[in-house]
N, C-alpha and C positions, 0 to 999 in steps of 0.2 A: 810638480804634482813629485813630491817624493818617493824613495822604492818602499820607504815606510807604508806613506799612505795607501800605493796601492796593495802592500800585503793586509794592512787595517779592511781593506773596501773587500777582499777574499777571503782574508777568514770570516767576517760576517757573512758574506754571502753563503759559503760553505757552511758554517754554521745553521745558519736559516735553511739550507738546504736539507742539514742532514734533521733537522728538530721537524720538519716536514714529511719528512719518509718517514720517519720513525712514530710518526702519529698513524700514519698507513701499516705498517709495516708490520707493527708489533701485533695489534691486534688480530691481525692472519698471520702470526703464526702462534700464539694461544690458540686459534681455530686449527690451526694444522695438527698441532701437539695434544691436542683433544681427541681430534678425529681419529690421529694415528693410535691412540691409547686407549680408546674405541673398536679401530680394527686390531690391535694386538690382544684385546681381549675378548673379541671372539671371531677371531681367525678370519676376518674377512679380507680377502686382500684384492680391491676392486680401486683400481687406480684415481679412476672419476669421482672417489667418493670422497675425498678431501679437495678437488675440486669447486662443487659447487657453493661448501660454506665458507670458502675463503673467500668467492667471488661474492656470495651476498655480505657477508663481514665488511669488505672492502668498500663494496657501494656503500652499503651506509654510514660507514664513516667517515665517506668523501662526501654524504649529504647534510649529516650534523654536523663533522667537520670541518666541511667544505669555506662558510661565511668566516672563518676564526681562520685557515690560513689562507686565505684571497686577503685577508685585511693585514696578515703580515705579510704578504708579500708586495700588496698595496704600500702600506708606510715602509718598508724598504727603498722601494724606487721610487716613492716622494722624497725621501732624505737623499737620496742618490742623485733625484733632479734638484733638490733645494741644494744642494752643496757644490754644483757645478762651478759657480764661478771661485771656490773655492780648490778647486779641485784642479784648473787653468790656471790658479795664480795673480787674480784679478780681486779678492780680496777678501 
């Protein structure tokens, strides 16, 4: 296994992690921004007001995007296991 192949595997893993995290983080950030604008407009300074909407959005995104995310992880790991002979130099 060459250093280039190790770097390729790590690059693919990091890319997959970033994509899966962004699927969860972007909706939560957008909801946080909307709630913050609402708080600024109404002068409500309640810290827990942003927590509940972000929690609900995060759970709903996980519920709807969960199968896609699990499929991407399963696909990556399947490729890793199928390519073990190539990684160890056996074929």
